[in-house]
N, CA and C atoms as an extended XYZ file, in Angstrom:
258
Properties=species:S:1:pos:R:3:atomname:S:1:resname:S:1:resid:I:1 pbc="F F F"
N         6.641       -5.988       13.359 N   MET     1
C         6.380       -5.164       12.202 CA  MET     1
C         7.582       -5.153       11.259 C   MET     1
N         8.209       -6.284       11.076 N   SER     2
C         9.384       -6.334       10.205 CA  SER     2
C         9.015       -6.111        8.744 C   SER     2
N         7.742       -6.209        8.397 N   ASP     3
C         7.325       -5.981        7.015 CA  ASP     3
C         7.122       -4.504        6.694 C   ASP     3
N         7.212       -3.656        7.689 N   CYS     4
C         7.059       -2.220        7.458 CA  CYS     4
C         8.392       -1.610        7.053 C   CYS     4
N         8.286       -0.600        6.220 N   TYR     5
C         9.447        0.207        5.833 CA  TYR     5
C        10.504       -0.583        5.065 C   TYR     5
N        10.052       -1.547        4.262 N   THR     6
C        10.962       -2.332        3.436 CA  THR     6
C        10.333       -2.554        2.068 C   THR     6
N        11.174       -2.696        1.061 N   LEU     7
C        10.691       -3.023       -0.285 CA  LEU     7
C        10.675       -4.527       -0.507 C   LEU     7
N        10.946       -5.297        0.555 N   ASN     8
C        10.933       -6.752        0.473 CA  ASN     8
C        10.112       -7.367        1.605 C   ASN     8
N         8.825       -7.007        1.707 N   PRO     9
C         8.014       -7.573        2.779 CA  PRO     9
C         7.662       -9.041        2.500 C   PRO     9
N         7.273       -9.749        3.545 N   THR    10
C         6.833      -11.138        3.386 CA  THR    10
C         5.350      -11.212        3.065 C   THR    10
N         4.658      -10.083        3.169 N   GLN    11
C         3.238      -10.008        2.864 CA  GLN    11
C         2.969       -8.681        2.161 C   GLN    11
N         1.777       -8.516        1.631 N   ILE    12
C         1.394       -7.248        1.001 CA  ILE    12
C         1.265       -6.195        2.096 C   ILE    12
N         1.863       -5.033        1.857 N   VAL    13
C         1.776       -3.931        2.812 CA  VAL    13
C         1.198       -2.720        2.081 C   VAL    13
N         0.111       -2.178        2.626 N   MET    14
C        -0.516       -1.003        2.040 CA  MET    14
C        -0.369        0.171        2.992 C   MET    14
N         0.294        1.216        2.518 N   TYR    15
C         0.422        2.468        3.251 CA  TYR    15
C        -0.751        3.337        2.834 C   TYR    15
N        -1.501        3.826        3.813 N   ALA    16
C        -2.769        4.483        3.507 CA  ALA    16
C        -3.081        5.570        4.521 C   ALA    16
N        -4.113        6.351        4.203 N   THR    17
C        -4.678        7.306        5.151 CA  THR    17
C        -6.172        6.994        5.284 C   THR    17
N        -6.749        7.462        6.358 N   GLU    18
C        -8.165        7.203        6.630 CA  GLU    18
C        -9.081        7.906        5.637 C   GLU    18
N        -8.693        9.076        5.156 N   TYR    19
C        -9.587        9.913        4.361 CA  TYR    19
C        -9.442        9.720        2.851 C   TYR    19
N        -8.572        8.847        2.417 N   CYS    20
C        -8.249        8.690        1.001 CA  CYS    20
C        -9.225        7.733        0.299 C   CYS    20
N        -9.968        8.204       -0.718 N   PRO    21
C       -10.897        7.317       -1.421 CA  PRO    21
C       -10.180        6.193       -2.182 C   PRO    21
N        -8.980        6.459       -2.709 N   ASP    22
C        -8.224        5.402       -3.387 CA  ASP    22
C        -7.811        4.310       -2.411 C   ASP    22
N        -7.505        4.700       -1.182 N   CYS    23
C        -7.144        3.726       -0.142 CA  CYS    23
C        -8.343        2.842        0.202 C   CYS    23
N        -9.509        3.466        0.303 N   LEU    24
C       -10.728        2.700        0.601 CA  LEU    24
C       -11.046        1.722       -0.528 C   LEU    24
N       -10.820        2.150       -1.774 N   ARG    25
C       -11.057        1.272       -2.917 CA  ARG    25
C       -10.111        0.069       -2.871 C   ARG    25
N        -8.832        0.306       -2.586 N   ALA    26
C        -7.870       -0.798       -2.499 CA  ALA    26
C        -8.244       -1.747       -1.360 C   ALA    26
N        -8.648       -1.185       -0.230 N   LYS    27
C        -9.075       -1.999        0.914 CA  LYS    27
C       -10.254       -2.878        0.516 C   LYS    27
N       -11.224       -2.304       -0.175 N   LYS    28
C       -12.391       -3.078       -0.612 CA  LYS    28
C       -11.987       -4.175       -1.593 C   LYS    28
N       -11.036       -3.870       -2.478 N   PHE    29
C       -10.561       -4.879       -3.428 CA  PHE    29
C        -9.956       -6.065       -2.670 C   PHE    29
N        -9.052       -5.785       -1.740 N   PHE    30
C        -8.406       -6.869       -0.982 CA  PHE    30
C        -9.439       -7.675       -0.200 C   PHE    30
N       -10.365       -7.002        0.439 N   GLU    31
C       -11.381       -7.707        1.225 CA  GLU    31
C       -12.320       -8.515        0.333 C   GLU    31
N       -12.737       -7.961       -0.802 N   ALA    32
C       -13.653       -8.666       -1.709 CA  ALA    32
C       -13.018       -9.918       -2.304 C   ALA    32
N       -11.695       -9.904       -2.404 N   ASN    33
C       -10.986      -11.034       -2.998 CA  ASN    33
C       -10.245      -11.884       -1.963 C   ASN    33
N       -10.558      -11.658       -0.691 N   ASN    34
C        -9.950      -12.413        0.411 CA  ASN    34
C        -8.430      -12.438        0.321 C   ASN    34
N        -7.842      -11.281        0.043 N   ILE    35
C        -6.390      -11.155       -0.063 CA  ILE    35
C        -5.882      -10.511        1.232 C   ILE    35
N        -5.084      -11.244        1.988 N   PRO    36
C        -4.563      -10.663        3.232 CA  PRO    36
C        -3.517       -9.592        2.948 C   PRO    36
N        -3.507       -8.572        3.792 N   TYR    37
C        -2.542       -7.489        3.658 CA  TYR    37
C        -2.363       -6.811        5.010 C   TYR    37
N        -1.277       -6.100        5.141 N   LEU    38
C        -1.010       -5.316        6.340 CA  LEU    38
C        -1.227       -3.855        5.988 C   LEU    38
N        -2.083       -3.187        6.728 N   ARG    39
C        -2.323       -1.759        6.503 CA  ARG    39
C        -1.478       -0.955        7.469 C   ARG    39
N        -0.746        0.019        6.927 N   VAL    40
C         0.047        0.927        7.750 CA  VAL    40
C        -0.494        2.336        7.509 C   VAL    40
N        -1.047        2.938        8.553 N   GLY    41
C        -1.609        4.275        8.440 CA  GLY    41
C        -0.535        5.350        8.575 C   GLY    41
N        -0.631        6.362        7.745 N   LEU    42
C         0.333        7.454        7.803 CA  LEU    42
C         0.032        8.448        8.920 C   LEU    42
N        -1.221        8.494        9.365 N   GLU    43
C        -1.599        9.437       10.409 CA  GLU    43
C        -0.796        9.164       11.681 C   GLU    43
N        -0.025       10.144       12.102 N   GLY    44
C         0.732       10.011       13.341 CA  GLY    44
C         1.960        9.118       13.243 C   GLY    44
N         2.288        8.627       12.057 N   ASP    45
C         3.440        7.743       11.888 CA  ASP    45
C         4.441        8.421       10.952 C   ASP    45
N         5.341        9.161       11.557 N   HIS    46
C         6.329        9.924       10.792 CA  HIS    46
C         7.211        9.005        9.947 C   HIS    46
N         7.575        7.857       10.505 N   LYS    47
C         8.446        6.919        9.779 CA  LYS    47
C         7.743        6.373        8.534 C   LYS    47
N         6.447        6.062        8.653 N   ALA    48
C         5.680        5.564        7.502 CA  ALA    48
C         5.572        6.641        6.434 C   ALA    48
N         5.337        7.878        6.851 N   THR    49
C         5.238        8.985        5.900 CA  THR    49
C         6.560        9.183        5.171 C   THR    49
N         7.665        9.151        5.898 N   GLU    50
C         8.988        9.286        5.274 CA  GLU    50
C         9.249        8.154        4.289 C   GLU    50
N         8.863        6.935        4.659 N   PHE    51
C         9.087        5.786        3.781 CA  PHE    51
C         8.295        5.943        2.482 C   PHE    51
N         7.038        6.317        2.585 N   VAL    52
C         6.195        6.518        1.400 CA  VAL    52
C         6.794        7.611        0.512 C   VAL    52
N         7.261        8.676        1.111 N   MET    53
C         7.860        9.754        0.332 CA  MET    53
C         9.159        9.299       -0.334 C   MET    53
N         9.908        8.449        0.334 N   HIS    54
C        11.137        7.897       -0.260 CA  HIS    54
C        10.804        7.023       -1.470 C   HIS    54
N         9.822        6.167       -1.330 N   VAL    55
C         9.414        5.263       -2.411 CA  VAL    55
C         8.878        6.047       -3.605 C   VAL    55
N         8.204        7.173       -3.339 N   ASN    56
C         7.522        7.949       -4.376 CA  ASN    56
C         8.235        9.253       -4.739 C   ASN    56
N         9.549        9.251       -4.639 N   ASN    57
C        10.348       10.410       -5.063 CA  ASN    57
C         9.880       11.729       -4.450 C   ASN    57
N         9.599       11.705       -3.145 N   GLY    58
C         9.216       12.915       -2.432 CA  GLY    58
C         7.727       13.166       -2.338 C   GLY    58
N         6.924       12.346       -2.994 N   ASN    59
C         5.466       12.519       -2.953 CA  ASN    59
C         4.847       11.642       -1.872 C   ASN    59
N         3.850       12.183       -1.218 N   ARG    60
C         3.129       11.450       -0.167 CA  ARG    60
C         1.900       10.785       -0.795 C   ARG    60
N         2.139        9.901       -1.749 N   SER    61
C         1.069        9.278       -2.526 CA  SER    61
C         0.555        8.028       -1.832 C   SER    61
N        -0.760        7.983       -1.661 N   VAL    62
C        -1.395        6.804       -1.061 CA  VAL    62
C        -2.613        6.405       -1.878 C   VAL    62
N        -2.937        5.135       -1.915 N   PRO    63
C        -2.165        4.090       -1.273 CA  PRO    63
C        -0.885        3.772       -2.042 C   PRO    63
N         0.138        3.457       -1.279 N   THR    64
C         1.354        2.872       -1.825 CA  THR    64
C         1.346        1.436       -1.341 C   THR    64
N         1.335        0.503       -2.286 N   ILE    65
C         1.214       -0.910       -1.948 CA  ILE    65
C         2.495       -1.619       -2.371 C   ILE    65
N         3.138       -2.270       -1.398 N   ILE    66
C         4.386       -2.996       -1.634 CA  ILE    66
C         4.062       -4.488       -1.593 C   ILE    66
N         4.512       -5.216       -2.616 N   PHE    67
C         4.240       -6.647       -2.728 CA  PHE    67
C         5.487       -7.468       -2.399 C   PHE    67
N         5.310       -8.704       -1.955 N   PRO    68
C         6.455       -9.550       -1.628 CA  PRO    68
C         7.427       -9.772       -2.795 C   PRO    68
N         6.957       -9.609       -4.022 N   ASP    69
C         7.861       -9.775       -5.169 CA  ASP    69
C         8.689       -8.516       -5.436 C   ASP    69
N         8.527       -7.497       -4.572 N   GLY    70
C         9.296       -6.261       -4.717 CA  GLY    70
C         8.625       -5.206       -5.576 C   GLY    70
N         7.484       -5.537       -6.182 N   SER    71
C         6.787       -4.555       -7.003 CA  SER    71
C         6.006       -3.589       -6.121 C   SER    71
N         5.717       -2.424       -6.690 N   VAL    72
C         5.012       -1.362       -5.976 CA  VAL    72
C         3.912       -0.829       -6.880 C   VAL    72
N         2.713       -0.667       -6.316 N   LEU    73
C         1.628        0.019       -7.015 CA  LEU    73
C         1.279        1.263       -6.210 C   LEU    73
N         1.110        2.369       -6.921 N   VAL    74
C         0.774        3.632       -6.269 CA  VAL    74
C        -0.541        4.138       -6.848 C   VAL    74
N        -1.494        4.362       -5.961 N   GLU    75
C        -2.826        4.832       -6.339 CA  GLU    75
C        -3.445        3.972       -7.449 C   GLU    75
N        -3.404        2.647       -7.292 N   PRO    76
C        -3.945        1.792       -8.361 CA  PRO    76
C        -5.466        1.794       -8.381 C   PRO    76
N        -6.016        1.607       -9.562 N   GLY    77
C        -7.446        1.415       -9.721 CA  GLY    77
C        -7.777       -0.059       -9.551 C   GLY    77
N        -9.062       -0.371       -9.543 N   TRP    78
C        -9.537       -1.745       -9.372 CA  TRP    78
C        -8.951       -2.652      -10.450 C   TRP    78
N        -8.955       -2.202      -11.702 N   GLU    79
C        -8.450       -3.015      -12.813 CA  GLU    79
C        -6.952       -3.294      -12.683 C   GLU    79
N        -6.203       -2.292      -12.264 N   GLU    80
C        -4.764       -2.482      -12.082 CA  GLU    80
C        -4.486       -3.495      -10.972 C   GLU    80
N        -5.262       -3.433       -9.904 N   LEU    81
C        -5.124       -4.423       -8.836 CA  LEU    81
C        -5.509       -5.816       -9.337 C   LEU    81
N        -6.592       -5.866      -10.093 N   LYS    82
C        -7.058       -7.139      -10.643 CA  LYS    82
C        -5.980       -7.784      -11.527 C   LYS    82
N        -5.329       -6.977      -12.361 N   GLN    83
C        -4.272       -7.488      -13.243 CA  GLN    83
C        -3.086       -8.020      -12.431 C   GLN    83
N        -2.809       -7.425      -11.310 N   LYS    84
C        -1.694       -7.863      -10.467 CA  LYS    84
C        -1.900       -9.292       -9.983 C   LYS    84
N        -3.142       -9.699       -9.828 N   PHE    85
C        -3.440      -11.020       -9.264 CA  PHE    85
C        -3.867      -12.031      -10.318 C   PHE    85
N        -3.769      -11.700      -11.591 N   ASN    86
C        -4.104      -12.645      -12.661 CA  ASN    86
C        -2.875      -13.274      -13.225 C   ASN    86
């Protein structure tokens, strides 16, 4: 899990919760476009929660998606995700 808890992962990493509709939308986007990603759930993972809060200035915002180019998207919509891959 060397891609977790870093702003320089080798793959897309999405920090998410099970109950978040924005997380489900991002998951559907990645699956619909055959884009591989690593999902890290915040439930029961104190380190993941702390990392997300660090990235988001104290906010527990999900999904927080970290890309290999170092960019971060927080709670993106379908169009914002689409633009990232164009």
